[in-house]
C-alpha positions, -999 to +999 in steps of 0.1 A: +053+607-544+042+643-550+012+655-531-019+667-550-032+700-534-068+699-521-087+732-518-105+741-486-138+741-503-135+705-517-164+683-509-146+655-491-160+624-475-148+632-440-129+664-429-104+661-401-127+683-379-156+660-384-134+629-378-121+643-345-156+652-334-169+617-342-139+601-324-145+623-293-182+616-293-176+579-296-151+579-268-175+598-245-204+575-253-183+545-247-172+557-213-208+564-203-220+530-214-191+512-197-196+531-165-233+521-165-226+484-173-198+480-148-222+488-120-244+458-128-223+432-146-204+403-129-166+407-124-157+385-154-179+403-178-167+436-164-131+426-171-139+415-206-158+447-213-129+467-200-105+449-223-128+455-252-131+492-243-093+495-241-091+479-276-116+504-290-098+533-275-064+520-288-079+517-323-093+552-322-060+565-311-038+543-333-059+529-361-031+505-372-036+484-340-068+471-355-047+446-374-034+431-342-069+417-335-072+392-364-034+384-361-037+374-324-072+359-325-067+338-357-064+303-340-097+308-322-116+330-347-107+308-376-129+280-363-157+302-349-185+307-375-209+336-374-235+326-399-219+322-434-186+338-423-159+331-397-150+354-369-116+360-387-134+373-417-154+397-394-122+410-379-107+414-413-137+433-424-134+455-393-098+462-401-107+471-437-134+495-424-109+512-401-085+516-430-112+532-450-123+556-423-088+566-412-079+571-448-110+592-454-100+614-424-067+621-441-084+624-474-061+598-490-064+560-490-030+543-489-024+509-504+008+490-511+021+475-543+032+443-526+058+423-546+036+392-544+004+409-555+009+403-592+016+365-590-013+362-564-037+379-588-026+355-616-034+325-593-068+340-584-075+345-621-067+309-628-090+298-599-118+319-615-111+302-648-116+268-632-150+278-619-168+268-650-162+231-643-171+232-606-203+213-598-205+230-564-202+267-571-206+276-534-175+257-523-156+270-553-165+306-545-153+301-509-119+290-522-116+321-544-127+344-516-100+329-494-072+341-517-089+375-523-087+380-485-050+371-487-046+399-513-065+424-491-041+418-463-011+423-485-025+456-499-040+472-468-020+461-438+016+473-446+009+510-452-012+512-420+012+493-397+044+506-414+078+502-398+069+512-363+042+486-359+059+457-377+075+444-345+042+445-326+024+427-354+051+400-353+047+399-315+009+394-318+014+365-342+040+349-319+017+355-288-011+337-305+011+307-313+025+308-278-010+305-264-018+276-287+014+258-277+007+262-240-029+249-246-015+220-265+010+211-238-018+211-213-038+187-234-007+165-239+002+163-202-033+160-187-048+138-215-074+162-228-088+148-260-104+118-277-092+083-269-076+078-303-052+107-296-034+087-268+004+083-274+030+065-252+002+052-231+000+082-208-001+113-230-025+128-255-017+143-289-019+181-287-045+198-309-050+232-294-082+250-305-079+234-339-094+201-326-070+181-349-033+176-343-022+181-379-035+217-385-024+226-350+011+213-358+010+231-391+001+264-375+029+261-349+053+250-377+044+282-397+054+303-366+084+285-351+110+295-377+103+332-371+104+328-333+138+309-337+152+335-361+143+364-339+157+345-309+190+342-328+188+379-335+184+387-298+213+364-288+235+379-315+227+415-304+233+407-267+267+394-276+276+426-295+274+463-287+236+464-285+232+452-249+202+474-241+173+465-218+149+467-248+169+441-268+173+419-237+135+420-231+127+411-267+153+384-267+137+368-236+102+370-252+114+354-284+133+327-266+103+318-245+081+317-276+106+294-294+109+269-265+071+267-259+062+265-296+088+238-303+075+218-273+039+221-286+050+210-320+066+179-306+035+172-285+014+172-317+030+140-327+027+151-364+054+135-386+049+160-414+054+189-390+085+173-375+101+170-410+090+205-419+105+219-387+138+202-393+141+216-429+129+250-417+156+250-389+183+243-415+170+271-437+170+296-408+205+287-397+217+289-433+204+324-435+224+334-404+255+312-408+263+287-434+290+271-411+264+266-383+239+252-408+264+226-420+270+214-384+233+212-377+227+193-410+254+168-400+238+164-366+204+159-383+219+133-406+233+114-375+199+115-358+182+102-390+206+073-392+201+066-356+163+066-361+167+042-390+189+019-370+164+021-341+137+010-365+158-021-374+169-027-338+139-024-314+149-011-280+174+015-291+148+043-291+112+045-277+090+022-297+063+048-301+087+072-317+101+045-340+065+036-351+059+073-361+090+073-384+092+038-399+061+044-421+076+075-438+090+055-468+055+044-477+046+080-486+072+081-513+062+049-530+090+029-515+066+002-501+033-011-514+012-001-484-021-001-503-017-038-509-016-045-471-046-051-448-058-022-428-047-022-391-047+003-363-010+008-369-011+016-406-045+032-409-033+068-410-008+060-437-032+040-458-059+067-455-035+094-469-023+072-497-059+064-507-067+101-509-036+107-530-048+081-554-082+096-555-067+130-563-048+116-592-080+099-605-097+133-601-070+150-620-075+125-649-111+137-652-100+173-661-062+175-665-060+211-677-084+232-656-094+206-629-128+198-614-132+232-598-116+249-567-128+236-534-146+206-551-124+178-540-149+166-514-178+170-538-163+147-565-145+123-541-173+096-542-166+092-580-129+085-576-124+069-542-109+036-535-130+008-519-136+010-481-123+046-480-156+064-480-148+095-458-137+124-481-119+143-453-123+176-472-090+175-491-064+152-505-039+154-475-014+167-500-017+203-512+001+198-545-022+169-555-052+188-541-045+218-563-037+195-593-071+178-589-091+209-584-075+233-608-055+211-632-020+217-646-028+253-653-039+260-617-009+241-602+015+262-624-001+294-610+001+280-575+038+272-578+045+306-595+030+324-565+050+304-539+081+305-559+078+343-562+073+344-524+105+324-518+125+346-542+113+378-526+118+367-490+152+352-499+163+385-512+151+402-481+170+377-459+204+386-473+228+402-449+244+435-458+278+448-447+265+475-424+231+469-408+214+490-382+194+475-354+162+478-373+179+464-405+191+433-386+157+427-371+141+429-405+167+405-419+160+381-390+123+383-397+129+376-434+151+346-425+123+333-403+097+337-430+120+319-454+120+290-428+082+292-428+081+287-466+105+257-462+082+242-436+052+248-458+068+231-488+076+200-468+046+197-446+023+203-476+034+169-490+014+153-462-014+177-455-034+208-466-025+236-443-047+263-459-076+256-435-091+273-405-076+307-413-040+295-415-037+310-450-043+344-435-015+336-409+009+334-439-005+366-454+001+384-421+038+373-421+043+385-457+026+418-448+047+422-416+079+419-437+066+444-463+057+468-434+092+463-419+107+472-452+086+503-457+105+536-456+101+558-425+081+584-444+055+580-472+074+557-495+078+551-531+061+518-529+028+532-517+000+544-538-026+570-526-061+574-537-074+609-528-109+612-516-126+644-526 
């Protein structure tokens, strides 16, 4: 876009000279403070302080690296509350502040007209419209703010990170999932967790830092497709003319992340995540090769038939695995589970079905605009089934949850947003005749994000994955793809607000 000239005597918020002076002064002050503290602090605290100082220096030198902090820390920061906000929101605020200051130093603030911003704003507007019925305005406001934060990431992150940083942002997101997967495998093997997480008599369901297996599995499931797609990218490049040490190193990193995250997902013992991962794998393979996807689909069908036969013929496959799969028909109304007595074996299924019924009853109270965003738990006592007193915070089905809280109008906006996301990512995942190394990496990233959307669509039938900051995890993936698609120079998709 054309640049607007700025005269030397313009009264601007921050001139480049002032910005450089402040940056140099901050660096010198930080060095003095660190030197003084290192002389007195224990070794562990000294190491942590050194890492923090390195992070501050990196942000001062490369402001876009500030976005790597919330991306990498999301699993831990999402559950850490600092008063009324979470640590993730604090890091997001820090990133927005750095965007403001770095833009002020250049005398222009860059934002991005993200393709998903318009449908997201429509959905946010419908959430606001549903506020008038909400009995608990505090919870309703939290739900609206959550999606406003989503929009902030889409607008501010891509122009700062741009093409050069997209690969590092993806690496930060994969590294965070890798750490969670390794933690989950440790819990699984060494039986770290409550007694009711025990499976197979000798292992423990993995939950990572999420403290519950299902959101843990959802988080890994919303990362695994990208790891797998980038691994396929690395393998393909290593078998062609691009056998460079850099490609080999990235391929090894992606492969390690894929293997560990897949193992952690299996250790979660989450049926919804398993189904989502299976569908996501098919979508990723289809984006790379339709022939390969058909072979994998055939193999998945064979495994499904074997699992069904195993359920009918005990002893063919491990009983614990059979028990995890044989209750799936109940979720789709193929059996009358709610008429059965509650046992340890069917408790999880019955609990979910009871909350689905409660969500439908809640929808009947206000079918058009719902009972208010975030108010499922507030109104649950009015619609619950007998003996199921615990509200759990959501309906364990995002579609029914949105329907109950925001009605048919809100559900239409919700589906519009995610349908627009699938269409945009699907277009980005198409292969072109002649692709550069950067183009092929971007196409692989888009194929992985398309797999993420497939996993989300399937897993959301059994759970609500927009908890503990996972919604921002999705926003980071969308922003990473937009950054990877940004032109090398100031692009046509960017808008600039001059500060003077």
